C-alpha positions in Angstrom: -134.4 -144.3 -68.2 -135.3 -141.9 -70.9 -138.5 -141.4 -72.3 -139.1 -138.7 -75.2 -142.7 -137.5 -76.2 -144.4 -134.5 -77.6 -147.1 -132.5 -75.5 -149.8 -133.5 -77.9 -148.9 -137.2 -77.6 -149.0 -137.1 -74.1 -152.3 -135.2 -73.7 -153.8 -137.5 -76.4 -152.8 -140.8 -74.5 -153.6 -139.5 -71.1 -157.0 -138.1 -71.7 -158.6 -139.4 -74.9 -162.0 -141.0 -74.5 -165.0 -142.1 -76.6 -165.5 -143.2 -80.0 -163.9 -142.8 -83.4 -166.1 -140.5 -85.6 -165.0 -139.5 -88.9 -168.6 -138.6 -90.2 -168.4 -134.9 -91.1 -168.7 -132.6 -87.9 -168.7 -129.0 -87.5 -165.1 -128.3 -87.0 -163.0 -126.6 -89.3 -160.9 -128.6 -91.8 -157.5 -128.3 -93.2 -156.7 -125.1 -95.0 -159.6 -122.9 -93.6 -158.2 -123.9 -90.2 -154.6 -123.1 -91.0 -155.7 -119.8 -92.4 -157.7 -118.9 -89.4 -154.7 -119.6 -87.3 -152.5 -117.4 -89.2 -155.0 -114.7 -89.2 -155.2 -114.3 -85.7 -151.5 -114.7 -84.9 -151.0 -111.9 -87.4 -153.3 -109.5 -85.3 -151.3 -109.3 -82.3 -148.1 -107.7 -83.5 -144.8 -107.8 -82.1 -145.6 -108.6 -78.5 -146.8 -112.0 -79.9 -144.4 -114.8 -80.9 -146.2 -117.7 -82.9 -145.5 -121.3 -82.8 -143.3 -120.7 -79.8 -141.1 -124.0 -79.0 -140.8 -125.2 -75.4 -139.7 -128.3 -73.7 -139.4 -129.6 -70.2 -137.3 -132.7 -68.5 -138.7 -134.3 -65.5 -137.7 -137.4 -63.6 -140.2 -139.6 -61.8 -139.3 -143.1 -60.3 -136.0 -143.1 -62.3 -137.8 -142.2 -65.7 -136.7 -139.3 -67.2 -139.2 -137.5 -69.3 -138.4 -135.2 -72.1 -141.5 -133.5 -73.4 -141.7 -130.7 -76.0 -144.0 -129.1 -78.3 -145.1 -125.9 -80.1 -147.5 -123.5 -78.4 -149.9 -121.6 -80.9 -148.6 -118.3 -79.2 -146.7 -116.4 -76.3 -147.8 -113.0 -75.8 -146.4 -110.6 -73.2 -148.8 -107.8 -71.8 -148.8 -105.5 -68.6 -150.0 -108.4 -66.4 -147.4 -110.9 -67.5 -146.9 -113.7 -70.1 -150.0 -115.4 -71.7 -149.9 -118.8 -73.5 -152.4 -118.7 -76.3 -154.1 -121.8 -77.6 -156.0 -121.3 -81.0 -159.2 -123.5 -82.1 -160.9 -122.8 -85.5 -164.3 -123.7 -85.6 -167.6 -123.5 -87.8 -169.9 -123.4 -84.9 -171.2 -120.2 -83.8 -169.1 -118.6 -81.3 -172.1 -118.2 -78.9 -172.5 -121.7 -78.5 -168.9 -122.3 -77.0 -168.6 -122.3 -73.4 -164.8 -122.8 -73.0 -165.5 -126.1 -70.9 -163.4 -128.6 -73.3 -160.7 -129.7 -71.0 -158.6 -130.9 -73.9 -158.3 -127.8 -75.6 -157.0 -126.2 -72.2 -154.5 -129.2 -71.4 -151.8 -128.3 -73.9 -151.8 -124.9 -73.1 -151.5 -125.7 -69.5 -148.4 -127.9 -70.1 -146.7 -124.9 -72.1 -147.6 -122.5 -69.4 -145.8 -124.9 -66.7 -142.9 -125.2 -68.8 -142.4 -121.6 -69.5 -143.3 -120.6 -66.0 -140.5 -123.0 -64.5 -138.0 -121.9 -67.1 -138.6 -118.2 -66.0 -139.1 -118.6 -62.2 -142.7 -117.4 -62.6 -145.2 -117.7 -59.7 -148.2 -117.5 -62.1 -149.5 -117.6 -66.0 -152.3 -116.6 -67.9 -153.9 -118.9 -70.7 -156.1 -117.7 -73.6 -158.4 -120.1 -75.2 -159.0 -118.4 -78.7 -161.9 -119.8 -80.7 -162.1 -118.2 -84.2 -164.9 -118.5 -86.6 -163.6 -119.6 -90.3 -166.6 -117.6 -91.6 -165.3 -114.5 -90.9 -162.2 -114.9 -88.4 -164.0 -113.4 -85.6 -163.2 -114.6 -82.1 -164.3 -115.7 -78.6 -161.5 -115.6 -76.3 -161.5 -117.2 -72.6 -158.9 -116.2 -70.4 -157.9 -117.9 -67.0 -154.7 -117.2 -64.7 -153.1 -120.4 -63.1 -150.5 -120.6 -60.1 -147.2 -122.4 -60.9 -148.1 -125.0 -58.4 -151.4 -125.6 -60.0 -150.0 -126.1 -63.2 -147.2 -127.9 -61.8 -149.7 -130.6 -60.3 -151.8 -130.9 -63.7 -148.5 -131.9 -65.3 -147.2 -134.2 -62.8 -150.8 -135.9 -62.8 -150.2 -136.5 -66.6 -146.9 -138.1 -66.0 -147.9 -140.0 -63.2 -150.9 -141.6 -65.6 -148.3 -142.2 -68.3 -145.7 -143.6 -65.9 -146.5 -147.5 -66.2 -146.5 -147.2 -69.8 -143.3 -145.1 -69.9 -141.7 -147.9 -67.8 -142.4 -150.3 -70.6 -141.0 -148.0 -73.4 -138.0 -147.4 -71.2 -137.5 -151.1 -70.6 -138.0 -151.7 -74.3 -135.2 -149.2 -75.2 -132.7 -150.6 -72.6 -133.0 -154.0 -74.1 -133.2 -152.7 -77.8 -129.6 -150.9 -77.3 -128.1 -153.7 -75.4 -129.2 -156.1 -78.2 -127.9 -153.8 -80.9 -124.4 -153.5 -79.4 -124.1 -157.3 -79.3 -125.7 -157.6 -83.0 -123.5 -158.6 -85.8 -123.8 -158.9 -89.7 -126.1 -162.1 -89.8 -124.4 -163.5 -92.9 -120.7 -165.2 -92.5 -119.5 -163.4 -95.3 -120.6 -160.2 -97.2 -121.6 -160.4 -101.0 -119.2 -158.2 -103.5 -120.1 -154.5 -102.7 -122.5 -155.3 -99.7 -119.9 -154.2 -96.9 -119.2 -151.1 -99.0 -122.9 -150.2 -99.0 -123.4 -150.9 -95.3 -120.4 -148.7 -94.3 -121.6 -146.0 -96.7 -125.3 -146.1 -95.0 -123.7 -146.0 -91.4 -121.4 -143.1 -92.3 -124.1 -140.9 -93.8 -126.2 -141.3 -90.6 -123.3 -140.6 -88.6 -122.4 -137.3 -90.5 -126.1 -136.6 -90.9 -125.9 -136.8 -94.8 -128.1 -137.8 -97.6 -126.8 -140.8 -99.8 -127.5 -142.2 -103.1 -126.4 -145.8 -103.6 -126.8 -147.3 -107.3 -126.8 -150.9 -106.5 -127.1 -153.9 -109.1 -129.6 -156.8 -108.2 -128.1 -159.3 -105.9 -126.0 -157.2 -103.7 -128.6 -157.5 -101.0 -129.8 -153.9 -100.6 -132.3 -154.3 -98.0 -130.0 -156.1 -95.4 -127.4 -153.5 -96.5 -129.3 -150.3 -95.1 -131.4 -152.1 -92.4 -128.5 -153.6 -90.8 -126.3 -150.4 -90.2 -129.2 -148.1 -89.8 -130.2 -150.3 -86.7 -126.5 -150.2 -85.5 -126.7 -146.5 -85.7 -129.8 -146.5 -83.2 -127.8 -148.5 -80.6 -125.1 -145.7 -80.8 -127.7 -143.2 -79.9 -127.4 -141.6 -83.6 -130.9 -141.9 -84.3 -134.4 -142.4 -82.6 -136.8 -143.8 -85.6 -136.2 -145.4 -88.6 -138.6 -145.1 -91.5 -138.1 -147.7 -94.3 -140.2 -146.1 -97.1 -141.4 -148.5 -100.1 -143.7 -148.1 -103.4 -144.9 -151.6 -103.1 -145.9 -154.3 -100.5 -143.1 -156.7 -101.8 -140.7 -154.5 -100.8 -142.3 -154.0 -97.3 -142.1 -157.8 -97.1 -138.2 -157.7 -97.8 -137.9 -155.1 -95.2 -139.9 -157.1 -92.7 -137.9 -160.3 -93.7 -134.4 -158.7 -92.9 -135.9 -157.5 -89.7 -136.7 -161.2 -88.6 -133.4 -162.5 -89.8 -131.7 -159.9 -87.4 -134.3 -161.0 -84.6 -133.1 -164.4 -85.0 -129.6 -162.8 -84.3 -130.7 -161.6 -81.0 -132.1 -158.1 -81.9 -134.7 -156.7 -79.9 -136.7 -153.9 -81.7 -140.2 -152.8 -81.8 -140.7 -152.9 -85.8 -144.1 -152.0 -87.3 -145.4 -152.4 -90.9 -148.2 -150.1 -91.7 -151.0 -151.5 -93.7 -153.5 -148.9 -95.5 -156.9 -148.5 -93.8 -159.0 -150.0 -96.6 -157.1 -153.2 -96.4 -156.6 -153.7 -92.4 -160.2 -152.7 -91.8 -162.1 -155.6 -89.7 -165.6 -154.0 -90.6 -168.0 -154.9 -93.4 -167.3 -151.6 -95.0 -164.7 -148.5 -94.1 -167.1 -146.3 -92.4 -165.4 -144.8 -89.0 -168.2 -144.1 -86.9 -169.9 -145.5 -84.0 -173.0 -146.2 -85.9 -171.7 -148.4 -88.5 -168.6 -149.8 -86.9 -168.5 -151.6 -83.6 -164.6 -151.4 -83.4 -165.0 -147.4 -83.9 -167.5 -147.2 -80.9 -165.6 -146.8 -77.6 -162.2 -147.2 -79.4 -160.5 -144.4 -77.3 -161.8 -146.0 -74.1 -160.1 -149.3 -74.8 -157.1 -148.4 -77.0 -154.6 -147.6 -74.4 -155.2 -151.1 -72.8 -154.5 -152.7 -76.6 -151.5 -150.4 -76.8 -149.7 -151.4 -73.5 -150.4 -155.3 -74.3 -149.1 -154.9 -77.9 -146.0 -152.6 -76.9 -145.3 -154.8 -74.0 -145.5 -158.2 -75.7 -144.7 -158.0 -79.5 -141.4 -157.1 -81.4 -142.4 -157.4 -85.1 -146.3 -156.0 -85.4 -147.8 -156.5 -89.2 -151.0 -157.0 -90.6 -151.7 -160.3 -88.8 -150.5 -159.3 -85.2 -152.3 -155.9 -85.3 -155.8 -157.3 -86.5 -155.4 -160.2 -84.1 -155.2 -157.4 -81.1 -157.5 -155.4 -82.4 -160.2 -158.1 -82.6 -159.2 -158.9 -78.6 -159.7 -155.3 -77.7 -162.5 -154.2 -80.0 -160.5 -151.3 -81.6 -160.0 -149.9 -84.9 -156.8 -151.6 -86.3 -155.6 -148.8 -88.5 -156.0 -146.3 -85.7 -154.2 -148.7 -83.5 -151.2 -149.1 -85.9 -150.9 -145.3 -86.0 -150.7 -145.3 -82.1 -148.1 -148.2 -82.5 -146.1 -146.1 -84.8 -145.6 -143.4 -82.2 -143.7 -145.9 -80.1 -141.9 -148.1 -82.7 -138.1 -147.8 -83.2 -138.6 -149.3 -87.1 -141.5 -148.3 -89.4 -142.1 -149.6 -92.6 -144.7 -147.8 -94.7 -145.7 -146.4 -98.1 -144.1 -143.3 -99.5 -147.4 -141.5 -98.9 -146.8 -141.5 -95.1 -144.0 -139.4 -95.2 -144.1 -137.5 -98.6 -148.0 -137.2 -99.6 -149.2 -133.5 -98.1 -152.7 -135.2 -97.7 -151.9 -138.3 -96.1 -148.5 -137.9 -94.3 -148.2 -139.1 -90.5 -148.7 -135.6 -88.9 -147.7 -136.8 -85.5 -144.1 -137.3 -86.5 -143.5 -134.2 -89.1 -145.8 -131.3 -87.9 -143.4 -131.2 -84.9 -140.3 -133.0 -85.2 -138.8 -133.9 -81.9 -136.8 -136.9 -82.6 -133.8 -138.0 -84.9 -135.3 -139.8 -87.9 -133.5 -141.7 -90.7 -135.3 -142.2 -94.1 -134.5 -145.4 -96.1 -136.2 -145.0 -99.5 -136.4 -148.4 -101.1 -136.5 -148.7 -105.1 -136.2 -144.6 -104.7 -136.4 -144.3 -108.8 -140.0 -144.9 -108.2 -140.4 -141.7 -106.1 -139.8 -139.1 -109.0 -143.4 -140.0 -110.5 -144.9 -140.7 -107.3 -144.0 -137.4 -106.1 -145.6 -135.7 -109.0 -148.7 -137.5 -108.9 -148.9 -136.5 -104.9 -148.3 -132.7 -105.5 -150.9 -132.7 -108.6 -154.5 -132.5 -108.6 -157.2 -131.9 -111.2 -160.8 -130.7 -111.5 -163.1 -131.2 -114.5 -165.7 -128.4 -115.6 -168.5 -131.3 -115.5 -168.0 -132.4 -112.2 -169.5 -128.8 -110.9 -172.2 -128.8 -113.9 -173.5 -132.2 -113.4 -174.2 -131.1 -109.6 -175.7 -127.9 -111.0 -177.9 -129.8 -113.3 -178.9 -132.4 -110.7 -179.5 -130.4 -107.5 -182.7 -128.9 -106.5 -182.6 -125.2 -107.0 -184.5 -124.3 -104.0 -182.9 -126.9 -101.4 -179.4 -126.2 -102.5 -179.7 -122.4 -103.5 -176.4 -121.2 -101.7 -174.5 -124.2 -103.0 -175.7 -123.8 -106.5 -174.7 -120.4 -106.3 -171.1 -121.0 -105.8 -171.0 -123.9 -108.2 -172.4 -121.5 -110.9 -169.4 -119.4 -110.1 -166.7 -122.2 -110.6 -168.4 -123.1 -113.6 -168.2 -119.6 -114.9 -164.5 -119.5 -114.0 -163.6 -122.5 -116.3 -165.3 -120.9 -119.0 -163.7 -117.5 -118.4 -160.1 -118.8 -118.1 -160.5 -121.3 -121.2 -161.8 -118.0 -123.2 -159.0 -115.8 -121.7 -156.3 -118.3 -122.8 -157.6 -118.4 -126.2 -159.6 -121.6 -126.2 -156.5 -123.7 -126.4 -156.5 -127.4 -125.9 -153.7 -127.1 -123.5 -152.3 -123.9 -121.5 -149.6 -124.1 -118.9 -148.3 -121.4 -116.9 -145.9 -121.2 -113.8 -147.7 -118.5 -112.0 -150.5 -120.1 -109.7 -154.0 -119.4 -111.1 -155.8 -118.3 -107.6 -159.1 -117.6 -109.6 -160.5 -121.1 -108.6 -159.4 -120.7 -104.8 -161.7 -118.0 -103.7 -164.5 -119.7 -105.4 -163.4 -123.1 -103.8 -163.2 -121.6 -100.3 -166.7 -119.7 -100.6 -168.3 -123.2 -101.6 -166.9 -124.9 -98.6 -168.9 -122.9 -96.1 -172.2 -124.0 -97.2 -171.1 -127.5 -97.9 -169.9 -127.7 -94.5 -173.5 -126.5 -93.1 -175.1 -128.9 -95.6 -172.8 -131.9 -94.4 -173.5 -131.4 -90.7 -177.3 -131.1 -91.1 -178.0 -133.7 -94.2 -176.4 -136.9 -93.6 -179.4 -138.6 -95.1 -179.5 -136.8 -98.3 -179.2 -138.8 -101.4 -176.5 -136.5 -102.8 -174.4 -136.7 -99.6 -171.9 -138.8 -100.8 -171.1 -136.9 -103.8 -170.9 -133.5 -102.1 -168.7 -134.9 -99.5 -166.3 -136.3 -101.7 -166.4 -132.8 -103.4 -165.8 -131.2 -100.2 -162.7 -133.3 -99.5 -161.3 -133.0 -102.7 -161.4 -129.2 -102.7 -159.3 -129.4 -99.2 -156.9 -131.7 -101.0 -156.5 -129.4 -103.8 -156.1 -126.4 -101.5 -153.6 -128.3 -99.4 -151.5 -129.0 -102.5 -151.8 -125.3 -103.5 -150.1 -124.3 -100.1 -147.1 -126.4 -101.4 -146.9 -124.3 -104.9 -143.5 -123.5 -105.8 -140.9 -123.3 -108.6 -141.6 -126.7 -110.4 -145.4 -126.5 -110.2 -147.6 -125.3 -113.4 -151.3 -124.3 -113.2 -152.8 -125.8 -116.1 -156.1 -125.0 -118.0 -156.7 -128.0 -120.9 -159.8 -129.3 -123.1 -160.5 -132.7 -123.9 -162.0 -133.1 -127.2 -162.9 -136.7 -126.9 -164.8 -135.9 -123.4 -165.9 -132.3 -124.2 -164.7 -131.3 -121.1 -162.7 -128.3 -119.7 -160.0 -129.4 -117.1 -158.2 -127.3 -114.2 -155.1 -128.7 -112.6 -152.2 -128.0 -110.3 -149.3 -130.1 -112.1 -146.1 -130.9 -110.4 -143.5 -131.2 -113.0 -140.4 -131.1 -110.9 -140.8 -132.2 -107.1 -137.3 -131.4 -106.0 -138.3 -128.5 -103.9 -140.9 -129.9 -102.0 -139.0 -133.2 -101.5 -135.7 -131.3 -100.3 -138.0 -129.5 -97.8 -139.3 -132.9 -96.8 -135.8 -134.4 -96.3 -135.3 -131.7 -93.5 -137.5 -133.7 -91.5 -135.1 -136.4 -91.0 -131.2 -136.3 -90.2 -130.4 -138.6 -92.9 -131.8 -140.0 -95.9 -130.5 -142.8 -97.7 -132.0 -143.5 -101.6 -131.2 -146.7 -103.2 -132.4 -148.7 -106.1 -130.6 -151.0 -108.6 -131.6 -148.7 -111.5 -130.6 -145.3 -110.3 -129.0 -144.5 -113.6 -128.0 -141.7 -115.0 -127.6 -140.8 -111.4 -127.4 -137.2 -112.1 -131.2 -137.3 -113.4 -132.3 -138.9 -110.1 -130.6 -136.6 -107.9 -131.7 -133.5 -109.9 -135.4 -134.5 -109.8 -135.4 -135.8 -106.3 -133.9 -132.7 -104.8 -130.8 -134.4 -103.5 -127.8 -132.9 -105.4 -125.8 -132.5 -102.2 -126.0 -136.0 -101.4 -123.1 -138.4 -101.2 -123.0 -141.1 -104.1 -122.1 -144.6 -104.4 -122.1 -146.7 -107.4 -121.6 -150.5 -106.8 -120.5 -153.5 -109.4 -122.8 -156.1 -110.3 -121.9 -158.9 -107.8 -122.3 -161.8 -110.1 -120.1 -163.3 -112.9 -120.6 -160.8 -115.5 -119.9 -163.8 -118.0 -123.3 -165.3 -117.0 -125.2 -162.8 -119.0 -125.0 -161.6 -122.6 -126.1 -158.3 -124.2 -127.3 -158.3 -127.7 -128.6 -155.6 -129.9 -130.6 -155.6 -133.2 -130.7 -152.3 -134.7 -134.3 -152.1 -135.6 -136.1 -148.8 -135.7 -139.0 -148.9 -133.2 -139.5 -145.0 -133.4 -143.3 -144.4 -133.5 -143.3 -143.5 -137.1 -141.4 -146.9 -138.2 -143.2 -149.1 -135.7 -146.0 -150.4 -138.2 -143.6 -151.2 -140.9 -141.2 -153.1 -138.8 -144.1 -155.4 -137.1 -142.7 -158.2 -139.4 -138.9 -157.7 -138.5 -140.0 -157.8 -134.9 -141.9 -161.2 -135.1 -139.0 -162.6 -136.8 -136.4 -161.4 -134.2 -138.7 -162.5 -131.4 -139.1 -166.0 -132.9 -135.2 -166.3 -133.4 -134.7 -165.3 -130.0 -137.2 -167.7 -128.1 -136.1 -170.8 -130.3 -132.3 -170.3 -129.9 -132.6 -172.1 -126.6 -135.6 -174.1 -124.9 -136.5 -172.0 -121.9 -138.7 -169.1 -120.5 -138.6 -165.9 -122.1 -140.3 -162.3 -121.3 -140.8 -159.6 -124.4 -141.1 -156.4 -123.2 -143.4 -154.1 -125.6 -143.3 -150.2 -125.2 -147.2 -150.1 -125.0 -150.2 -152.3 -125.0 -151.4 -151.4 -128.5 -148.0 -152.2 -130.1 -147.9 -155.5 -128.0 -151.3 -156.4 -129.8 -150.0 -155.6 -133.2 -147.3 -157.7 -133.1 -149.1 -160.7 -131.2 -151.7 -160.2 -134.1 -148.7 -160.8 -136.8 -146.8 -163.4 -134.7 -149.7 -165.8 -134.5 -150.6 -165.9 -138.0 -146.9 -166.9 -138.9 -145.5 -169.0 -136.1 -146.7 -171.9 -134.2 -145.2 -170.8 -130.8 -147.4 -170.6 -128.0 -147.6 -167.0 -126.2 -149.0 -166.0 -123.2 -150.1 -162.1 -123.1 -150.2 -159.7 -120.3 -153.8 -158.5 -119.8 -154.4 -154.7 -119.5 -155.8 -155.0 -116.0 -154.4 -157.7 -113.6 -154.8 -157.6 -110.0 -152.3 -159.4 -107.5 -153.7 -162.8 -107.4 -154.0 -162.6 -111.4 -150.2 -161.6 -111.3 -149.1 -164.4 -109.2 -151.0 -167.0 -111.1 -149.5 -165.7 -114.4 -145.9 -165.9 -113.0 -146.6 -169.4 -111.6 -146.6 -170.7 -115.2 -143.0 -169.8 -115.3 -141.1 -172.7 -113.7 -137.7 -174.3 -114.1 -138.9 -177.1 -116.5 -141.3 -175.1 -118.4 -140.5 -173.4 -121.7 -143.0 -170.4 -121.9 -143.1 -167.1 -123.8 -144.8 -163.8 -122.3 -145.6 -160.7 -124.0 -145.5 -158.1 -121.7 -145.4 -154.3 -121.4 -142.3 -152.2 -120.7 -142.8 -150.4 -117.1 -145.6 -152.5 -116.2 -146.5 -155.0 -113.3 -143.6 -157.4 -114.7 -140.9 -155.0 -115.3 -140.2 -154.5 -111.4 -140.1 -156.7 -108.5 -140.5 -159.9 -110.2 -137.9 -162.8 -109.1 -137.9 -165.4 -111.6 -134.5 -166.9 -110.4 -132.6 -169.7 -112.3 -134.3 -171.4 -115.3 -137.6 -169.6 -114.4 -136.3 -166.7 -117.0 -133.4 -167.3 -119.2 -134.0 -164.3 -121.6 -135.8 -160.8 -121.9 -136.1 -158.9 -125.2 -136.8 -155.2 -124.8 -138.5 -153.7 -127.6 -137.8 -149.8 -128.1 -135.7 -147.5 -125.7 -138.7 -147.3 -123.4 -139.5 -143.5 -123.9 -143.1 -142.2 -122.7 -145.6 -141.4 -125.4 -145.5 -137.8 -126.4 -147.6 -135.8 -124.5 -148.7 -132.3 -123.3 -147.4 -133.1 -119.7 -144.1 -134.6 -121.2 -143.5 -131.8 -123.2 -144.1 -129.5 -120.4 -141.6 -131.2 -118.4 -139.1 -130.8 -121.2 -139.6 -127.3 -121.6 -139.4 -127.0 -117.8 -135.8 -128.2 -117.8 -134.9 -126.5 -121.0 -135.2 -123.4 -119.3 -132.9 -124.6 -116.4 -130.4 -124.9 -119.0 -130.8 -128.8 -119.2 -131.4 -131.2 -121.9 -135.4 -131.4 -121.3 -136.0 -134.0 -124.0 -133.8 -136.0 -121.9 -135.2 -135.4 -118.6 -138.6 -136.0 -120.2 -138.2 -138.8 -122.1 -134.6 -140.3 -122.3 -133.9 -141.1 -119.1 -137.4 -142.2 -117.8 -137.4 -144.6 -120.6 -133.9 -146.1 -120.0 -134.9 -146.5 -116.3 -137.7 -148.8 -117.5 -135.4 -150.8 -119.8 -132.8 -151.2 -117.0 -135.7 -152.7 -114.6 -136.7 -155.0 -117.3 -133.2 -156.1 -118.0 -132.8 -156.7 -114.4 -135.4 -159.6 -114.3 -133.0 -162.0 -116.0 -130.1 -162.1 -113.6 -131.4 -162.2 -109.9 -128.7 -164.7 -108.3 -125.2 -166.3 -108.6 -126.7 -169.2 -110.5 -128.9 -167.2 -113.0 -127.8 -167.1 -116.5 -129.6 -165.5 -119.7 -129.6 -163.1 -122.6 -130.8 -159.5 -122.6 -131.8 -158.7 -126.1 -132.2 -154.9 -126.7 -134.2 -154.2 -130.0 -133.7 -150.8 -131.3 -130.9 -149.0 -133.3 -130.5 -146.2 -130.7 -129.2 -148.8 -128.0 -126.0 -148.6 -130.3 -125.7 -144.8 -130.2 -123.1 -143.0 -128.1 -125.6 -141.0 -126.3 -127.5 -144.2 -125.0 -124.2 -146.1 -124.6 -122.7 -143.6 -122.4 -125.5 -143.9 -120.0 -125.3 -147.4 -119.5 -124.7 -149.1 -116.0 -121.2 -150.1 -115.4 -121.6 -154.0 -115.9 -123.4 -153.2 -119.3 -120.3 -150.9 -120.2 -117.7 -153.5 -119.2 -120.1 -156.2 -121.2 -120.4 -154.5 -124.4 -123.1 -154.7 -126.9 -123.0 -157.7 -129.7 -124.7 -156.4 -132.5 -126.9 -159.0 -134.6 -128.4 -157.6 -137.3 -128.7 -160.8 -139.4 -130.6 -164.0 -138.2 -127.2 -166.0 -138.6 -125.4 -163.6 -136.5 -127.8 -163.9 -133.4 -127.8 -167.7 -133.9 -124.1 -167.9 -133.8 -123.6 -165.8 -130.8 -126.3 -167.0 -128.8 -125.0 -170.8 -129.2 -121.4 -169.6 -128.3 -123.0 -167.9 -125.1 -124.8 -171.1 -124.1 -122.0 -173.3 -125.1 -119.4 -171.3 -123.3 -121.2 -171.5 -120.0 -121.5 -175.4 -120.5 -117.8 -175.7 -120.8 -117.1 -173.5 -117.8 -119.6 -175.6 -115.8 -117.6 -178.7 -117.0 -114.3 -177.3 -116.2 
C-alpha cells in the first residue's frame, strides 16, 4: 500500500495542537517573510544550495511511505553537511530561545533523508531566525546522530500509520472500482465520446486541451469520467475541477454521484468559502470569539480520520455536520480533507489567485495533478481581476486626517510619504487623467514596506483601538498588493489615474494580459483541460489564457439544427445611434414577442439602454414586461426565473453579460426565444483601450481582442439560453447590422454558420419567416 505525503503535511498532522488564532500576531507576513528568506540564502555563497529537494521511501507494516519536500538550504562546511531551516520574525531576536519543536522537526526529516542517501553517521541543523526589520539573524545549531534522526522520523511515521492505512485502503478500493467503471449512460450523445476520448488522451500525453463543446453535449460527465479513468490507470493522483460559479460545482458533484451509483469509490470534496461555511455568528477565527477555533488542532485529527474513513462525497452538509460533531472549524477541516481527497471541486481562486491559492499543493508539487477548467471563457476576466490591485490617495489622506498625531506618529509619517508619492507621480506624468506604463512603478513599494513595520507593532499591541480594523485591512491589502507585484511581468501595467467625479488619485497594478502568469500556473499540473460552450473564437482564448500549445477540439451541436432559427435585423445599435433607434427597437421587440405566445428574453447591452427602451416600450405597447434589477441576490434570481414555466407567456428585459446570460436552464417551453440587441462590445474605457494598445503592439488586432471577441462571447452565451435539450425549439434574434458583416459571420460557431442568418428588415419579413419556422416544426411533429 502506497502513501505519498509532503514533509510539511506529515509534521503538521502529527505535531499540531491548540487553537486556530488568525488574529494578528508578531510573525512575519507574506512578502516580507519571503524577502527575508531570500536575503539569508544569498549571503552564503556557492557552498549553499537553497530550496534543496529531498525525498525518502520507507515501508512499515506493508505501508510504503513516499515523503518529500524542500529544505530551505543545504550547506557544506569543514565539519560536514548542514540542513538550514529559516524562520522570519518581527520579534526581538533576544527573546527567541530556539525551543520551538515544530521549527526543528522539518529540518530533522530533511537531515535524515540526506544522511541516509549519503551514508553519513551524523548531520548538523541550523535554525536561522531572521528579523524582517534589518535582516539580522540569530542562529541555533545542533548536531544529531543518524540513529537519533532515524528514530525521530520513524516515530512520526508510526504516529501517522493508522491514518495512512485508511488512506491506503481507500486508494485500493478506488483503483479497483475505477477499473470496473463504465460510462454511466447506455449511449453517448453526439460528440460526447469524442470529447471523453480527447480528455483521456490529453491526460495520457500530459498535454493541454481546449474543447469548444456546444450546449447539450454533456461536458461535465465527458471530462469527469475520463479523468477519473486516468486515475485508475495511475496516470494522475488528484483532479481539480475548477469553476467560476456555484451552479457549475453542483453539476460536477452531480456527475460524481452518478458515477458513484455505478460503483465508483472515490473521495470527492467540494470546497465552500470560509464566509459561507462558517458556523460561528461572525467570521472571527480566534479562540476568544469562536468556540470552534478554541482547541481546534487538538480535535481535528479525530474529525479527519472519521470523515475520510466513512464518507465518499464531502460537501457543505457533510463537512458542517462533522465540524459540529467534533467542534472544529469547518473551513479548516475541508482544507485538511483536500490533502486526502482524490477529486476536488473548487473556485478558480484556489488554483490561480496569488493571494488565496492552496499553498499546500502548489508551493511544493509532489503529486500529478489534472486541472479541469469549466466554463473557461470566464477565466480571462477573472485572471485579470486576480492579478490587479489598486489604492486610492484618499484611503491614506483619510487616515492622516483622522489618526491622533501623537499616538500614531510613526504610522502617520509613512502615510504622509505615501500621500506625497501620489502627488509626485501625478505631477510627474503631467496631471493626466490616465497614465499607463509597462514598467513597474516601484516608488510605492518601499513606502508600503516601511509602513508595514510600525503597522505590525501597532496591530500586536493595540487590539482594542477604535481604528484597529481599518488599519488591519490596510495591512493585509498592502501585502496583497506586494504579492501581486511579485508576479509583475509582460502584460502587466502600472497606472496612475485621476477620478474627476470622486476627486481622487488612483494607483494600480493592472493585469491586461494574464497569459504568462497563467502559463506558469499550468506547470503545476500534468494536464489542463479547458472546456466551454463558448470558446469562439478559439484563437482569442488560447492566446489570452496562455495556452497556444494546446490540443484543440471543436464539436458540432448535438441537437437537430432545424429546432432553432437565426434571424437578424439590421438596425444600428452603435452608441451614437442608440437614442435615434429606440422606437425601431421597441417595434422589433413587440413584433418578436407577439409572433408566438411564449416566454422571451430580450438582452440589452447595458442597464441604461434597457431603461431607455423600457420607458419607450411601456408607453406604446400593452405587453407586460419583467425587468431585471441592477442588483439581485441568488434568492431574487431564482424567484425571477420561476416566473417562466411551460404555460406562461412572459417577457424579460435583461442585461447582456449579466446573471441571466449564463448558467440559466429554461428548458422546453420555459424559453422559446431570445433577442440580442447589439454585438455585446464592452463600453469604451481607458482599461479597454489599454488592452487594445497592448495587443496592437503584439501585432494582433487590438480592437478585436479588447472589444469584438469579448462582446461576441457574451452574445453566444445569451443565445445559448434558447436551445438546452433535444426537445427545445426557439428563435435567436440578433438585432444589429454588424451581425451580417463578413467579419462577424466568419467568427460564428459552426452550427450558426451551418444555419445561416435570415435577414428580416421589414415587419412582414419577420412575421412570414417566424410563422414558417413554427409551422415547419408542427408539420415535422405530425409526421
